[in-house]
C-alpha positions as CSV (number, residue, x, y, z in Angstrom):
1,X,0.9,-24.1,-24.9
2,X,-0.1,-20.4,-24.8
3,X,-3.8,-21.1,-24.7
4,X,-3.3,-23.5,-21.9
5,X,-1.3,-20.9,-19.9
6,X,-3.9,-18.2,-20.5
7,X,-6.6,-20.5,-19.3
8,X,-4.8,-21.1,-16.1
9,X,-4.2,-24.8,-16.4
10,X,-1.8,-25.9,-13.7
11,X,-1.0,-29.5,-14.7
12,X,2.6,-30.2,-13.8
13,X,2.8,-32.5,-16.8
14,X,2.4,-29.6,-19.2
15,X,5.8,-28.0,-19.7
16,X,6.0,-24.3,-18.7
17,X,2.4,-23.9,-17.4
18,X,3.5,-24.0,-13.8
19,X,5.9,-21.1,-14.4
20,X,3.7,-19.1,-16.8
21,X,0.1,-19.2,-15.5
22,X,0.8,-18.2,-11.9
23,X,2.9,-15.1,-12.4
24,X,0.5,-13.7,-15.0
25,X,-2.4,-14.1,-12.6
26,X,-0.4,-12.5,-9.8
27,X,0.6,-9.6,-12.0
28,X,-3.0,-9.0,-12.9
29,X,-3.9,-9.0,-9.3
30,X,-1.2,-6.5,-8.4
31,X,-2.2,-4.3,-11.4
32,X,-5.8,-4.3,-10.1
33,X,-4.8,-3.2,-6.6
34,X,-2.4,-0.7,-8.0
35,X,-5.2,0.9,-10.0
36,X,-7.3,0.9,-6.9
37,X,-4.5,2.8,-5.1
38,X,-4.6,5.4,-7.9
39,X,-8.4,5.8,-7.4
40,X,-8.0,6.2,-3.7
41,X,-5.2,8.7,-4.1
42,X,-7.1,10.8,-6.6
43,X,-10.2,10.8,-4.4
44,X,-8.0,12.0,-1.5
45,X,-6.6,14.8,-3.6
46,X,-10.0,16.0,-4.6
47,X,-11.2,15.9,-1.1
48,X,-8.2,17.8,0.1
49,X,-9.1,20.8,-2.1
50,X,-12.3,21.4,-0.2
51,X,-11.4,20.2,3.2
52,X,-8.1,22.1,3.3
53,X,-9.8,25.4,3.0
54,X,-12.1,24.6,5.9
55,X,-9.9,22.9,8.4
56,X,-6.4,24.0,7.5
57,X,-3.7,21.9,9.1
58,X,-6.3,19.6,10.6
59,X,-7.5,18.6,7.1
60,X,-5.1,15.6,7.0
61,X,-7.2,14.0,9.7
62,X,-10.1,13.9,7.3
63,X,-8.3,13.2,4.0
64,X,-6.4,10.4,5.8
65,X,-9.7,8.6,6.3
66,X,-9.7,8.2,2.5
67,X,-6.0,8.2,1.6
68,X,-4.3,6.3,4.5
69,X,-7.3,4.1,5.5
70,X,-8.1,3.1,1.9
71,X,-4.5,2.8,0.7
72,X,-3.3,0.6,3.6
73,X,-6.5,-1.5,3.5
74,X,-5.7,-2.3,-0.1
75,X,-2.0,-3.0,0.5
76,X,-2.8,-5.2,3.5
77,X,-5.3,-7.2,1.4
78,X,-2.8,-7.6,-1.4
79,X,0.1,-8.6,0.7
80,X,-2.0,-11.2,2.5
81,X,-3.0,-12.7,-0.8
82,X,0.5,-12.5,-2.3
83,X,3.0,-12.5,0.6
84,X,6.3,-12.1,-1.3
85,X,9.0,-9.5,-1.9
86,X,8.2,-7.0,-4.7
87,X,4.4,-7.2,-4.3
88,X,4.2,-3.8,-2.5
89,X,6.7,-2.2,-4.8
90,X,4.8,-3.1,-8.0
91,X,1.4,-2.0,-6.6
92,X,2.8,1.3,-5.3
93,X,4.6,2.0,-8.6
94,X,1.5,1.2,-10.6
95,X,-0.6,3.6,-8.6
96,X,2.1,6.3,-8.8
97,X,2.6,6.0,-12.6
98,X,-1.2,6.2,-13.2
99,X,-1.4,9.2,-11.0
100,X,1.5,10.8,-12.7
101,X,0.1,10.5,-16.2
102,X,-3.3,11.7,-15.0
103,X,-2.4,14.6,-12.8
104,X,1.2,15.3,-13.8
105,X,2.6,14.3,-10.4
106,X,6.1,13.5,-11.6
107,X,7.8,16.2,-9.5
108,X,11.1,15.2,-7.8
109,X,9.6,15.3,-4.4
110,X,6.9,12.8,-5.6
111,X,9.6,10.5,-6.9
112,X,11.5,10.7,-3.6
113,X,8.4,10.1,-1.5
114,X,7.4,7.1,-3.6
115,X,10.9,5.7,-3.5
116,X,10.9,6.0,0.3
117,X,7.5,4.6,0.7
118,X,8.5,1.5,-1.3
119,X,11.8,1.1,0.5
120,X,10.2,1.4,4.0
121,X,7.2,-0.8,3.1
122,X,9.3,-3.6,1.6
123,X,11.9,-3.4,4.4
124,X,9.5,-3.5,7.4
125,X,7.3,-6.1,5.7
126,X,10.4,-8.3,5.4
127,X,11.5,-7.6,9.0
128,X,8.0,-8.5,10.2
129,X,8.2,-11.8,8.3
130,X,5.3,-10.8,6.0
131,X,7.1,-11.5,2.7
132,X,9.5,-14.3,3.8
133,X,6.7,-16.8,4.1
134,X,3.0,-17.0,3.9
135,X,2.6,-19.2,7.0
136,X,1.8,-16.2,9.2
137,X,-1.6,-15.8,7.4
138,X,-3.1,-18.9,9.1
139,X,-1.8,-18.2,12.6
140,X,-4.0,-16.6,15.4
141,X,-3.6,-12.8,15.5
142,X,-2.1,-12.6,12.0
143,X,-3.4,-9.1,11.5
144,X,-1.4,-7.9,14.5
145,X,1.8,-8.8,12.7
146,X,0.4,-7.2,9.5
147,X,-0.6,-4.1,11.4
148,X,2.8,-3.7,13.1
149,X,4.7,-4.1,9.9
150,X,2.6,-1.6,8.0
151,X,2.2,0.9,10.9
152,X,6.0,1.0,11.4
153,X,6.6,1.6,7.7
154,X,3.9,4.3,7.7
155,X,5.3,6.1,10.6
156,X,8.8,6.2,9.1
157,X,7.4,7.2,5.7
158,X,5.4,10.0,7.3
159,X,8.5,11.3,9.1
160,X,10.5,11.0,5.9
161,X,7.9,13.0,4.0
162,X,7.9,15.8,6.6
163,X,11.7,15.9,6.5
164,X,11.7,16.2,2.7
165,X,9.3,19.2,2.9
166,X,11.5,20.8,5.5
167,X,14.7,20.3,3.4
168,X,13.3,21.0,0.0
169,X,10.7,23.7,0.7
170,X,12.1,25.2,3.9
171,X,8.9,24.6,5.8
172,X,8.5,24.5,9.5
173,X,6.2,22.0,11.3
174,X,5.1,22.5,14.9
175,X,5.8,19.6,17.2
176,X,2.0,19.1,17.8
177,X,1.5,18.8,14.0
178,X,4.2,16.2,13.6
179,X,2.8,14.2,16.5
180,X,-0.7,14.5,15.0
181,X,0.5,13.2,11.7
182,X,2.4,10.3,13.1
183,X,-0.2,9.2,15.7
184,X,-3.3,9.7,13.4
185,X,-2.9,9.0,9.7
186,X,0.6,7.6,10.2
187,X,-0.3,4.9,12.8
188,X,-3.9,4.7,14.1
189,X,-5.5,4.8,10.7
190,X,-3.1,2.2,9.4
191,X,-3.8,-0.2,12.2
192,X,-7.5,0.1,11.5
193,X,-6.9,-0.3,7.7
194,X,-4.8,-3.5,8.2
195,X,-7.5,-5.0,10.3
196,X,-10.1,-4.3,7.5
197,X,-7.6,-5.6,4.9
198,X,-7.0,-8.8,6.8
199,X,-10.7,-9.5,7.0
200,X,-11.2,-8.8,3.3
201,X,-8.2,-11.0,2.3
202,X,-9.5,-13.8,4.5
203,X,-12.8,-13.7,2.6
204,X,-11.1,-13.7,-0.7
205,X,-8.9,-16.6,0.2
206,X,-12.0,-18.6,1.3
207,X,-13.5,-17.9,-2.1
208,X,-10.3,-18.9,-3.9
209,X,-10.2,-22.1,-2.0
């Protein structure tokens, strides 16, 4: 039984394989994408060390090309492959845990930001119909729904992150800076990322078929 499940046999006549092989495969896929999120986040942190000294408050426009563009391209690809509740949560948590053990990023603000990112991502993905059914993947303009769901979640997550810094660290952000964060890394980068993710997911689905 266990060898059959590990080999991925999906014969309905074999007891338990249908409920054992698929979840294991999906969890491995989520873990792979979660690890990729960790790599993207770490690369963004390293880039921020150098770019921040050169461009100051404008540095997020450059680090966002790695962080937001790469992160949401991965999440969009993953959700297109596995359109169900909990997929985004597990991937984001995996990336955060790996990052925490590597860099020590287990501060309360990191936990709050990760929790808000999960809540908003799962919530808006469900509202957009991305996790209620996988039928949207085969409809024309599917990436538009994907982009709207992720972009809305990203904008709210960005605003939540800025609010946390204002409350916890007593920081002040100029209106132009907030608008830049929301319009650039928070929205525009995410729309581009979801377009790239949708194309990558379509290619992977053709290979799988």
